[in-house]
C-alpha positions in Angstrom: -6.3 106.3 81.8 -9.3 104.1 82.0 -9.8 103.2 85.4 -13.0 100.9 85.0 -11.5 98.7 82.0 -7.8 98.8 82.6 -7.6 95.7 84.5 -9.5 94.0 81.5 -6.9 95.2 79.2 -4.1 93.9 81.5 -5.5 90.6 81.5 -6.3 90.3 78.1 -2.7 91.1 77.0 -1.5 88.3 78.9 -3.4 86.1 76.5 -1.3 87.1 73.6 1.8 85.1 74.2 -0.3 82.2 74.9 -1.8 82.2 71.5 1.5 82.7 69.8 2.9 79.9 71.8 -0.2 77.5 70.9 0.7 77.8 67.1 4.3 77.6 67.7 3.6 74.0 69.2 2.4 72.8 65.8 6.1 73.2 64.4 7.7 71.3 67.2 9.3 68.1 66.6 8.3 65.1 68.7 10.4 63.9 71.5 13.0 61.3 70.1 12.9 59.3 73.4 8.9 59.3 73.3 8.9 57.9 69.6 11.5 55.3 70.6 9.3 54.3 73.6 6.6 53.9 71.1 8.5 51.7 68.8 8.8 54.4 66.2 12.6 54.1 65.8 12.9 55.6 62.3 10.7 58.6 63.2 12.9 59.2 66.3 16.1 59.2 64.1 14.6 61.9 61.9 13.4 63.8 64.8 16.9 63.8 66.3 18.6 64.7 63.2 16.3 67.6 63.1 16.8 68.9 66.5 20.7 68.2 66.4 21.2 69.4 62.9 23.4 66.5 62.1 23.2 63.4 59.8 25.0 61.0 61.9 23.2 60.5 65.1 23.9 56.8 65.5 25.8 57.1 69.1 22.8 59.1 70.5 20.3 57.0 69.4 22.1 53.8 70.7 22.2 55.6 74.1 18.6 56.8 73.8 17.7 53.1 73.0 19.4 51.8 76.1 18.0 54.3 78.3 14.4 53.6 77.1 14.8 49.9 77.8 16.0 50.7 81.3 13.1 53.2 82.0 10.7 50.3 81.0 12.0 48.4 84.0 11.7 51.2 86.2 8.2 52.3 85.1 6.3 49.5 87.2 6.9 51.7 90.2 4.4 54.2 91.3 5.4 57.9 92.2 6.1 57.0 96.0 8.2 53.9 95.0 9.9 55.9 92.4 10.8 58.6 95.2 12.2 56.0 97.3 14.3 54.5 94.4 15.5 57.9 93.4 16.9 58.4 97.2 18.5 54.8 97.2 20.2 55.6 93.8 23.2 57.6 94.7 23.7 59.8 91.5 19.9 60.3 91.2 19.8 61.4 95.0 22.4 63.8 94.2 20.6 65.1 91.3 17.5 65.6 93.2 19.3 67.5 96.0 20.9 69.8 93.4 17.7 70.5 91.4 15.5 71.3 94.6 18.6 73.5 96.0 18.4 75.4 92.4 14.7 75.9 92.7 14.7 76.9 96.3 17.3 79.6 95.9 15.7 80.8 93.0 13.0 81.9 95.2 14.9 83.0 98.4 17.0 85.6 96.5 13.8 87.5 96.6 12.9 87.8 93.0 9.1 87.6 93.8 9.3 90.6 95.9 10.6 92.6 93.1 7.8 91.1 90.7 5.0 91.3 93.2 5.9 94.5 95.3 7.9 96.6 93.0 5.6 99.3 92.9 5.4 99.3 96.9 9.2 99.2 96.9 9.3 102.1 94.7 6.7 104.1 96.6 8.6 103.3 99.9 11.8 104.7 98.5 10.1 108.2 97.8 8.3 108.2 94.5 4.6 109.4 94.4 2.1 106.6 93.8 1.5 107.7 90.2 5.1 107.7 89.1 5.8 104.4 91.1 3.3 102.5 89.1 4.9 103.7 85.9 8.6 103.0 87.3 7.3 99.5 88.4 7.2 98.6 84.6 11.0 98.7 84.4 11.8 95.4 86.1 9.2 93.7 83.8 10.4 95.2 80.7 14.0 94.4 81.6 13.2 90.9 82.7 11.4 90.4 79.2 14.4 91.5 77.2 17.4 89.9 79.3 15.6 86.7 79.2 16.7 86.8 75.5 20.3 87.1 76.3 20.0 84.1 78.4 18.8 82.0 75.4 22.1 82.8 73.6 24.5 82.8 76.8 23.4 79.5 78.2 25.0 77.6 75.3 27.9 79.9 75.0 29.1 80.3 78.8 27.3 77.2 80.0 24.7 76.6 82.8 27.2 76.7 85.8 29.0 79.7 84.9 25.8 81.7 84.1 24.1 80.8 87.2 27.0 81.6 89.4 27.6 85.0 87.5 23.6 85.5 87.8 24.3 85.3 91.6 27.0 87.9 91.7 24.9 90.0 90.2 22.0 89.6 92.3 24.1 90.1 95.2 25.4 93.4 93.9 21.8 94.7 93.0 20.6 93.6 96.6 23.8 95.6 98.2 22.7 98.5 96.1 18.9 98.2 97.2 19.9 97.9 100.8 22.4 100.7 100.8 19.7 103.1 99.1 17.1 102.4 101.9 19.7 102.7 104.6 20.9 106.2 103.5 17.3 107.3 102.9 16.6 106.2 106.6 19.8 107.8 107.9 19.2 111.0 106.3 15.5 111.1 106.9 13.9 114.6 107.1 13.8 116.0 110.6 10.5 116.8 112.6 11.4 120.5 113.3 8.2 122.5 112.7 4.8 122.4 114.8 1.4 123.2 113.3 -0.6 121.5 116.0 0.9 121.8 119.6 -1.4 119.1 120.8 -0.5 116.7 118.4 1.3 113.6 120.1 2.8 112.6 116.6 4.8 115.8 116.6 6.2 115.2 120.1 6.7 111.3 120.0 8.8 111.2 116.8 12.0 113.2 115.5 12.2 112.3 112.0 10.1 111.3 109.1 11.0 107.7 109.0 9.9 107.3 112.5 6.8 109.3 111.9 5.4 107.2 109.1 5.9 104.0 110.9 3.1 105.0 113.3 0.0 104.2 111.4 -1.8 107.1 112.9 0.8 109.8 111.7 1.9 111.3 108.6 4.7 113.6 107.2 3.9 117.0 106.0 6.6 119.3 104.3 7.1 122.4 102.5 8.1 121.8 98.8 11.9 122.5 98.3 12.5 122.3 102.2 11.9 118.7 102.8 15.5 117.9 103.8 15.5 120.6 106.6 11.8 120.7 107.9 8.7 119.1 108.3 5.6 118.2 110.5 4.5 115.1 111.8 0.7 114.9 112.2 -2.2 112.7 112.6 -4.0 111.2 109.7 -7.6 111.1 109.3 -8.8 107.6 109.6 -11.1 107.6 106.8 -8.8 109.5 104.3 -5.2 108.9 105.3 -3.9 111.0 102.5 -5.0 114.0 104.3 -4.5 114.7 108.0 -7.0 115.8 110.7 -6.0 118.6 113.1 -6.1 119.4 116.1 -5.6 115.9 117.6 -8.8 114.2 118.4 -11.0 116.5 116.1 -13.5 114.4 114.0 -13.7 117.1 111.6 -12.2 116.2 108.4 -10.5 119.3 106.7 -11.0 119.0 103.0 -8.6 121.8 102.3 -6.1 121.3 105.1 -2.4 122.7 104.7 -0.9 119.5 103.4 -3.7 118.8 100.9 -4.0 122.3 99.5 -2.2 122.9 96.1 -1.4 126.5 97.2 -1.3 128.0 100.8 0.1 131.6 101.0 1.9 130.9 97.5 3.7 127.9 99.1 3.2 124.3 98.0 2.9 121.5 100.6 3.1 117.9 100.4 1.7 114.9 102.4 2.8 111.2 102.9 2.0 108.6 105.4 3.8 105.8 103.8 7.2 107.2 102.5 9.6 110.0 103.1 11.2 112.2 100.6 14.8 111.6 99.7 17.6 112.2 97.5 18.3 108.3 97.0 15.1 107.2 95.2 17.3 106.6 92.2 19.0 103.9 94.0 15.9 101.7 94.2 15.4 102.1 90.6 18.8 101.1 89.8 18.9 98.3 92.1 15.7 96.8 90.8 17.0 97.0 87.4 20.1 95.5 88.2 18.6 92.6 89.9 16.4 91.7 87.2 19.4 92.2 84.6 21.1 89.6 86.7 18.2 87.1 87.2 16.6 87.0 83.8 19.4 85.3 81.8 20.6 83.0 84.5 19.2 82.2 87.7 15.5 82.6 86.1 15.5 80.0 83.4 18.5 77.7 84.5 16.9 76.1 87.4 14.3 74.7 85.0 16.8 73.9 82.3 19.1 72.1 84.7 16.1 70.1 86.2 15.2 69.2 82.7 18.7 67.7 82.2 20.1 65.9 85.2 17.4 63.1 86.0 17.4 59.7 84.2 14.1 59.5 82.2 12.7 57.1 84.4 13.0 59.7 87.4 12.4 62.9 85.5 8.7 63.4 86.3 9.3 62.6 90.0 12.4 64.7 90.1 10.9 67.6 88.2 7.7 67.5 90.3 9.5 67.6 93.6 11.9 70.4 92.6 8.9 72.6 91.3 7.1 71.8 94.7 10.3 73.3 96.5 10.0 76.3 94.1 6.4 77.2 95.2 7.2 76.5 98.5 9.9 79.2 98.4 7.8 81.4 96.7 5.1 81.4 99.3 7.8 81.7 102.2 9.2 84.9 100.4 5.7 86.4 99.4 4.1 85.9 102.7 7.1 87.2 104.9 8.2 90.1 102.8 5.9 92.9 104.3 6.4 91.2 107.7 10.1 91.5 107.4 10.0 95.2 106.1 8.2 96.2 109.6 10.5 94.0 111.5 14.0 94.3 110.2 13.3 97.5 108.3 13.5 97.8 104.6 17.4 97.8 104.1 17.7 94.8 106.7 15.1 92.7 104.5 17.4 93.3 101.3 20.5 92.8 103.1 19.0 89.3 104.3 18.2 88.2 100.8 21.7 89.4 100.0 23.1 87.0 102.6 20.7 84.2 101.4 21.8 84.6 97.8 25.6 84.5 99.0 24.7 81.2 100.6 23.2 79.7 97.6 25.9 80.8 95.5 28.4 79.2 97.8 26.5 76.0 98.0 26.0 75.7 94.2 29.7 76.5 93.5 30.7 73.1 94.8 27.6 70.9 93.8 26.6 72.3 90.5 28.4 70.6 87.3 28.4 71.9 83.9 25.8 70.0 81.8 26.3 71.8 78.5 26.5 69.6 75.4 26.0 66.5 77.5 23.7 63.6 76.9 21.5 62.3 79.7 23.7 59.3 80.3 26.8 61.5 80.5 24.9 64.1 82.9 24.1 60.9 85.1 27.9 59.8 85.2 28.5 63.5 86.7 26.7 62.6 90.0 28.4 59.2 90.2 31.1 58.7 93.0 34.2 56.8 92.2 32.9 53.8 94.2 29.4 53.8 92.5 30.9 53.8 89.0 33.3 51.1 89.8 30.3 49.0 91.1 28.1 49.9 88.1 30.8 48.9 85.7 31.4 45.4 87.4 27.5 45.0 87.2 27.6 45.7 83.6 30.3 43.3 82.9 28.4 40.6 84.6 25.4 41.4 82.6 27.5 41.4 79.2 29.1 38.0 80.1 25.8 36.6 81.1 24.0 37.8 77.9 26.9 36.2 75.5 27.5 33.0 77.4 24.5 32.3 79.5 26.5 32.4 82.8 28.8 34.4 84.9 32.4 33.4 85.5 33.1 34.7 89.1 36.8 33.7 88.6 37.3 36.7 86.3 35.4 39.3 88.4 
């Protein structure tokens, strides 16, 4: 591998999808709503026919024109005034709560711990660093491939069903991850051998798991005997991948027992950040299941649903607020993950994410409607209470009567 230029290649490859997307934009039709707002109704009709694949779009065009007229009335408000109006408008307020809830639980389920720390998770689960780096590619590859499943499934199964199924898969994956680390800790190799009689590392701890939690100690074991015997020894501060012995000795042993490839025909291994275990496969399985469940559903759906649930006049503000909640959730998870690992253990952290995911699924089960194949106007009605809908119909009747006669006959109301 090219250690000097590897990071350059990594960053450069990320530009390839951007270039493809750039040229793809040239083939995108213009937004029919934007065209109507510019007074280009005929162009809007052509664009809508192209998007829908239908010849008759009169009904939707009429709804779009009506929506655009309402939006022009609302555009006199700045962002703060728009937010206040969103809060005061009952269906839009409900939509905003739903949009922010979706974005919050998308992050609090722990997805970015998998994306950011997959290598560290696999390392802690018992894989050597070199292998953990390669295995960390599995979640990224699975995420890429399963996203295409979401493109198809979102129109077949619908937003609501796909999102809830995604939560179920994530919960199962987090249980697998938590159980894997819990079994690894429960069956941690014992400290039963002694190389250095003066080592407090050996006298203080009775298992590999407790040994490596001390930054001053590391675990040494003979290959093939990791489940039955090992040493807990002091690490050398400047080179923690090797240990110093005896305790307090400032001499660095370049060919100490656990750094040697061969010692009296026996091979020894050394680790100061993980323990050998038979349950490493559960970490790989859990990470893969997590991404398989996340990529088609909870990954894209919060963004898709947020683009559908706000009326045109509130879309910019609503989407901005939901995105802000998403990044706040991202920061919370990213900054607390390593602290949680130390505070409530690795398996406790994944069980916590599991509980949060279950909470999110339970909330969304009651507040998430199906928006598939619905216009913006129909979606807005999904968030209206019976009282609000009745009040709105009454106002529309009054407006219709006034537009046709110039006055409102209150006796008919």
